N, C-alpha and C positions, 0 to 999 in steps of 0.2 A: 424722256431718254436719260436726262441727267439724274433724275430720281432713281431710275432703275440701275444706273451705273453705280451710284453711291450705295444703294441697297445691296448690290452684289458684293461690293468691297467690304461692307459691314458684316455680311453673313460669312464671307470668306475668312475674316479674322478669327472667327470662333471655330473654324474647322482646320486651321493651320496650327503647327506646333506650339507657338507662343500662346495663341488663343485657347487651345485645348488645355495646356498646363495651367494657365492663369485661371481659367474658368473652374477647373477641377479644384484648384487650391482655394479659391473663394468659396465654392460650395462646401468644401471640407471645413473651412473656418466657420461658416454659417451653421453647419451641423454641430460643430464643437460648442458654439454658444447656445445651441438649442438642447444641449445635453444628450445628443444622440451620438454617443462615443463610437459605436460600431460603424455607423455610416461615415462618421468623420475619419476614422482610421482607414477605412477602405478607400475613400475619395482622396485623402491626402497621400496615402501610399501610392495610389495609382498616378497621381500628379508627379510625385518624385520619381517613380519608375519611368514614366514617359519623358521627363526632363533628362534623366540619365541616358535613355535610349537615343533620343534625338541629338544628344550632345556627344555620343560615343562614336568616334571616327569610323570604325569598321561598318557600323550600321548606316551612318550617313553616306559613306562611300557606296554601300550596297544600293541604297535608294537612288542615288544620282547616277550610278553606273548603268542601271537598267534603262535609264532614259537616254543617256549620252552615247551608248554604244549601238543604238538602233540604226544610225546613219553614219557611214564612213566619211572621212574628210573629203573635201572636194579634190578632184584629180587635176584641175587646172589645164585640161587638154581640150575642153569643148568650146566650140566657137558660138557663144550665146550673146545675143544683142543686149538683153536687159539683165541687170543685177539689182535685185531688190534687197535693201538692207533694212530690216525691221527696227522700229523705234525702241528706245529704252528710257532710262531716267537721266535727268541733267539738272544743272544749277546755272545761275547767271551771276555768280559772285565775281565781280570785276577785280577783286584782289587775287584771284586765282588765274593761272594761265589757261589757255584754250584746252590744253591736254587734260586739264582737271575738271573742265566744265561738264563733260559727259561721264557718267558712272563707268566703272571698269568694264563691265560687260558690253556696254554701248560703244566704248572706245575700241574694243577688240572687234566688234561687228563692223565698224567703219573701216578699220585697218584691213580686215579680211576682204571687204568689198573693194577697197582700193587695190589690193594685191591682185585680185581677180581681174579688175578692170584694166590694169596696166598690161595684162597679158592677152587681152582681147581687143584688137584694133576696132575702133569706131563703136565700142560698147557704151552703154549708158548706165549710170548708177541712179537708182531711185531711192530717195530717203523719205520716210513717212514718220508721223508722230506729232501730236498736238502740243500746245504750250501749257495746258493746265492753268496754273496760277502764276506761271512765269511770264517774263516780258517777251520772250522769244520762244518759238516752237522748237521741239526737239529735232524735227526734220531740218530746220534752218541751222541749228547748232552742228548737226552732223555734216551738213553741207560745208560749213566753214572749216571744220576739221579736215574734210577730204580735200578741199582746195589748198589748205596749208600743206598737205601731203603731196601736192602736185597734180591734182585732178583739174582739168579745164572746166570752167563754169558751164560751157556749152554742152558738156556731157553729163550734166547733173539735172535730175528732175526731182522736185520736192512737192509734197502735199502735207498740209498741216491740220487736217480735219479728223485724223484717225485717233481714237482713244484706245481701241482694242485691236487685237490681231485680226479678228473677223472683219473689222472696218478696213484694215489694210488689204485683206484679200479681195474685198468688194472693189476697192479702188484700183488695184493692179489689174483686175479683169478688164477695166475700161481701156487700159493701155496695151496689154499683150494678148487679150483674147485667150485662145487655147495654145498659143505658141509657148514652147519651153522657155523658162527663164531661171536664173540662179537665185535661190532664196538663201539669204545670209541672216542667221540669228544664233543665239546661244545654243549650245548642244542640248542643254536641258529643255529648252523651249521648242526644239526642232520637231519632236513627234507631234505635239499639239498643233504647231504651225502647219505642218504638212497635211494633217488631217483637215484643218479648217480651209486651207487653200484648195485641196482636192475636192472638198464638198462644194466649192464654187465652180467646179469644172475646169480648174487650172492645172497646169503641168509644171510644177516647180521641181528644180534640181537642187537637192540639199547641199548646203555649204556650212556645216556647223562650226562654231568657234566658241571661245570663252568656256573651256571645259573646267569642271570641278573634280572629275575623277582623278584619284591618286593611286600610286602603286601600293599594293598591300604590304603593310609593315608589321603584321602580327596582331593578335587580339589583345595583348597587354598594352592598351593605350588609355590614357587619361581622358575624361570628357573635356570638351573645349567649346568655346564660343563659336569658333570657326565651323566646327562640325554641326553645331546647332543651326547656324546660318545656312549651311549646305542642305541640311534636312528640310529647312523651311522652304528653300528654293525648289527642292524636289517635290515636296508635298503640295506646293502651290500648283505645280504642273500636273501631278496626278489628279488633283481635284478638278483642274481645268479640263483634262482629258475625259474624265467621267461626265462632267457637265456637257461637254461637246457631244459626246455619244448620246446622252439623254436627249439633247435638243435635235441631234441629227437623225 
């Protein structure tokens, strides 16, 4: 299981923006040293073109918007017992405050879950996520943040064995069965999450958060690191959706 997980991460690197650009660049340099100028020009030009496209804000916005607009924001009107907040990344650096221990997307997920919980009497928040190589699991870190925001410990359920979204779907099924529940995750991750949870026979109600979509500000925009990061997040999800459909 661990080997398969690591192999998946390794392969994913080479089909996401940085991996694609880096690989094409290295291949282009190899062609150059092999005196294959035509192949070198084609490969290096393609790597530069893709680097520009993935770093170009309108293109990055197009990629991410097609994911994030598939599900509307939660309406906060439904009386649902369980609220499942999916895991994200975190650190355990004690020099940083609790608010910085969970990555930005994860913090927004917890915050959205807490907002929904406070509007539904007797609701329970479920946090999932393993610890990886950290000293504390992500689910436990999310729980700490939610309690700092006023959630009573008795209303929190945590599970620390889940490495991937599919693992989280399998776990939540043991708690809710086929009953509707609120699913909180990043807007980019929501389409794949809903697909995985529904494949398990579950009935999630989407509550997307941590949006990357921005208002259109014209095509005359300079490439940026931020846009490249957004493209990477979007491509990761597109690849995940394709893989989920192949498996499903």
